[in-house]
C-alpha positions as CSV (number, residue, x, y, z in Angstrom):
1,M,-4.6,3.5,-12.4
2,S,-7.4,1.4,-11.1
3,P,-7.8,-0.8,-14.2
4,A,-5.0,-3.3,-14.8
5,V,-2.2,-1.9,-17.0
6,D,0.2,-4.1,-18.9
7,A,3.6,-2.4,-18.2
8,G,6.4,-4.2,-19.9
9,G,4.8,-7.6,-19.4
10,A,3.7,-7.0,-15.8
11,R,0.1,-6.6,-14.8
12,V,0.0,-3.4,-12.7
13,I,-2.9,-2.2,-10.6
14,G,-2.9,0.7,-8.2
15,R,-5.9,2.3,-6.5
16,M,-7.1,4.4,-3.6
17,S,-10.2,3.0,-2.0
18,E,-12.8,3.8,0.6
19,D,-13.8,0.1,0.6
20,P,-12.2,-2.4,2.9
21,I,-9.2,-4.3,1.4
22,R,-10.0,-7.9,0.8
23,L,-6.9,-10.1,0.7
24,D,-8.9,-12.8,-1.1
25,D,-9.1,-10.4,-4.0
26,L,-5.3,-10.0,-4.2
27,L,-4.0,-13.5,-3.6
28,G,-4.5,-14.8,-7.2
29,A,-1.6,-12.8,-8.5
30,G,1.1,-14.1,-10.8
31,S,1.4,-17.3,-12.8
32,S,3.2,-20.6,-12.8
33,A,6.3,-18.7,-14.0
34,D,6.5,-16.9,-10.7
35,G,8.4,-18.6,-7.9
36,A,7.5,-15.9,-5.4
37,V,4.4,-13.9,-4.5
38,T,4.8,-11.5,-1.6
39,V,1.9,-9.9,0.2
40,F,2.5,-6.9,2.4
41,V,-0.3,-5.5,4.5
42,G,-0.3,-2.5,6.8
43,R,-3.1,-2.3,9.4
44,V,-4.4,0.1,12.0
45,R,-2.6,-0.6,15.3
46,D,-3.7,0.3,18.8
47,Q,-0.9,2.7,19.5
48,N,1.4,5.1,17.8
49,R,4.4,6.9,19.3
50,G,3.4,5.7,22.7
51,R,-0.2,6.9,22.6
52,P,-3.2,4.6,22.6
53,V,-5.1,4.9,19.2
54,V,-8.8,4.0,18.8
55,R,-9.2,4.7,15.1
56,L,-7.7,6.7,12.3
57,H,-8.9,8.6,9.2
58,Y,-7.0,8.8,5.9
59,E,-7.6,11.7,3.4
60,A,-6.0,11.9,0.0
61,Y,-6.0,14.3,-2.8
62,G,-7.8,11.8,-5.1
63,K,-6.4,12.3,-8.6
64,M,-3.0,13.4,-7.5
65,A,-2.7,10.4,-5.2
66,E,-3.7,8.0,-8.0
67,R,-1.2,9.6,-10.3
68,E,1.6,9.4,-7.8
69,L,0.7,5.8,-6.9
70,A,0.8,4.9,-10.6
71,A,4.2,6.6,-10.9
72,I,5.6,4.6,-8.0
73,L,4.3,1.3,-9.5
74,E,5.6,2.2,-13.0
75,E,9.1,3.0,-11.6
76,T,9.0,-0.4,-9.7
77,V,8.2,-2.5,-12.8
78,G,10.9,-0.6,-14.6
79,R,13.4,-1.6,-12.0
80,W,12.6,-5.2,-11.3
81,T,11.3,-8.1,-13.5
82,L,7.8,-8.7,-12.2
83,S,4.7,-10.3,-13.7
84,H,2.2,-8.7,-11.2
85,L,2.3,-5.6,-9.0
86,E,-0.7,-4.4,-7.2
87,A,-1.1,-1.7,-4.5
88,V,-4.2,-0.4,-2.8
89,H,-4.4,2.3,-0.1
90,R,-7.5,3.0,2.0
91,T,-9.1,6.3,2.6
92,G,-11.8,7.2,5.1
93,T,-12.2,6.1,8.7
94,L,-10.5,2.8,9.7
95,E,-11.0,0.9,12.9
96,L,-8.3,-1.0,14.8
97,G,-7.0,-4.0,12.9
98,E,-8.4,-2.9,9.5
99,L,-6.1,-3.0,6.5
100,S,-4.8,0.4,5.5
101,V,-2.5,-0.7,2.6
102,A,-1.8,-3.9,0.7
103,I,0.9,-4.6,-1.8
104,V,1.1,-7.8,-3.9
105,V,4.2,-8.6,-6.0
106,A,4.7,-11.7,-8.2
107,A,8.1,-12.4,-9.6
108,P,10.3,-15.3,-10.7
109,H,12.4,-15.1,-7.5
110,R,11.8,-14.2,-3.9
111,A,14.6,-11.6,-3.5
112,T,13.0,-9.6,-6.4
113,A,9.5,-9.8,-4.9
114,Y,10.7,-8.7,-1.5
115,E,12.8,-5.9,-2.8
116,A,10.1,-4.6,-5.1
117,S,7.5,-4.8,-2.3
118,R,9.8,-2.9,0.1
119,H,10.4,-0.2,-2.5
120,V,6.7,0.3,-3.1
121,I,5.8,0.7,0.6
122,E,8.7,3.0,1.3
123,E,7.8,5.2,-1.7
124,I,4.1,5.2,-0.7
125,K,5.1,6.4,2.8
126,R,7.5,9.0,1.4
127,R,5.6,10.4,-1.7
128,L,1.9,9.6,-1.6
129,P,-0.2,12.7,-0.9
130,I,-2.3,11.2,1.8
131,W,-2.9,12.5,5.3
132,K,-3.6,10.5,8.5
133,R,-5.7,11.8,11.5
134,E,-5.4,9.7,14.6
135,E,-8.0,9.5,17.3
136,Y,-6.6,8.7,20.7
137,A,-8.2,7.0,23.7
138,D,-8.1,10.3,25.7
139,G,-10.4,11.9,23.1
140,E,-7.7,13.9,21.4
141,V,-7.4,14.0,17.6
142,E,-4.2,14.8,15.8
143,W,-3.0,14.9,12.2
144,V,0.2,13.1,12.0
145,G,2.9,12.8,9.4
146,P,4.8,9.7,8.3
147,A,7.1,8.0,10.8
148,P,10.7,7.7,9.9
149,S,11.4,4.8,7.6
150,E,11.8,1.5,9.5
151,A,14.9,-0.5,8.7
């Protein structure tokens, strides 16, 4: 779903990308009718589950991941009134601090934007066919599954 799709009046964009995520490319979302634009970014942190991380690698089953991301976004615009919904998830090797996922939601009201954004990230974590390999400071490498949902 890389190209923009008009879904019930909302501009919807979803993509998997090996290229770095540039927030400047995402911040022009919405229109003057939108009172809220939320931007959620996930980034590579220096530890996970008590272990020092030096980098990670994401692999996805390309077409299946794109289809599932599109389904998540379509469900979201079907549930909330949005003018813009965009999500991008990185693949490949990412260094500490790099953005791994970004979600932008434009909506008339902040509660709607926050709820829709939260829904998208939770569904990405739960459903997207993407795998993460963490490289630790001690030289060990491990494939890890998603962490339990954070409240």
